[in-house]
C-alpha positions in Angstrom: 49.8 -71.8 48.7 51.3 -73.9 46.0 54.8 -73.7 47.6 53.5 -75.0 50.9 51.8 -77.9 49.1 55.1 -78.7 47.3 57.0 -78.7 50.6 54.4 -80.9 52.2 54.6 -83.4 49.3 58.4 -83.3 49.4 58.5 -83.9 53.2 56.0 -86.8 53.0 58.2 -88.5 50.4 61.0 -88.3 52.9 59.1 -89.8 55.8 57.9 -86.6 57.6 54.5 -87.3 58.9 53.2 -83.7 59.1 54.3 -80.2 58.3 52.9 -77.2 60.2 53.1 -73.5 59.5 53.4 -71.3 62.5 53.7 -67.6 62.2 54.1 -65.5 65.3 52.6 -62.1 65.5 54.8 -59.1 65.1 55.3 -56.6 67.9 53.2 -53.9 66.2 50.2 -56.1 66.0 50.5 -57.0 69.7 51.2 -53.6 71.1 48.9 -51.6 68.8 48.1 -49.1 71.6 51.7 -47.9 71.6 51.6 -46.9 67.9 50.2 -43.8 66.3 46.9 -44.5 64.6 48.4 -44.1 61.1 50.9 -46.9 61.9 48.5 -49.5 63.3 48.3 -52.7 61.2 45.2 -52.8 59.0 43.4 -56.0 58.1 44.0 -58.1 56.2 47.6 -58.2 57.4 50.3 -60.0 55.4 50.1 -62.9 57.9 46.3 -63.1 57.3 46.9 -63.3 53.6 49.6 -65.9 53.9 47.7 -68.2 56.3 44.3 -68.2 54.6 43.3 -71.7 53.8 46.4 -73.4 55.2 45.4 -76.8 56.5 48.2 -77.2 59.0 48.3 -73.7 60.4 49.2 -73.1 64.0 47.8 -69.7 64.8 49.8 -68.0 67.5 48.6 -64.5 66.8 45.7 -64.3 69.3 47.6 -65.7 72.3 50.1 -62.8 72.8 47.4 -60.2 72.3 45.4 -61.8 75.1 48.5 -62.2 77.3 49.4 -58.5 76.9 46.1 -57.5 78.5 46.9 -59.6 81.6 50.7 -59.8 81.8 52.9 -57.8 84.0 55.9 -58.8 81.8 56.6 -57.7 78.3 56.4 -60.3 75.6 58.9 -58.6 73.3 62.2 -57.0 74.0 61.7 -53.2 74.5 64.4 -52.2 72.0 63.6 -54.5 69.1 60.9 -56.6 67.6 62.0 -60.1 68.7 60.1 -62.3 71.1 61.6 -62.7 74.5 61.7 -66.1 76.3 58.2 -65.7 77.7 56.5 -65.3 74.4 58.6 -67.9 72.8 57.5 -70.3 75.5 53.9 -69.5 74.9 54.2 -70.1 71.2 55.9 -73.4 71.8 53.2 -74.4 74.3 50.5 -73.5 71.7 52.3 -75.6 69.0 52.6 -78.6 71.4 48.8 -78.4 72.2 48.0 -78.4 68.5 50.3 -81.4 67.8 48.8 -83.3 70.8 45.3 -82.7 69.4 46.5 -83.9 65.9 48.1 -87.1 67.2 45.1 -88.0 69.4 42.8 -88.4 66.3 
């Protein structure tokens, strides 16, 4: 994570108070039940490896998986791998909750 440390240092020098890394889950990790077994993501995923020991990580990977189990609406567009507005809103809400906790300290 040397590159992240360098970015954080650079941003601090330019007056940025905090830097957060937020990686959203990919469609395959959320809708695993729609994949053949051989195509299902196996841990550790690339996101797992990238986000290990990142101090300012905003983890948005669990939220969509939980929402899929209870949602009537899809969180991704049916024909591609991009979030739709519902999932983007959920990720934004998660980020704002994390920032609020950080600023209340």
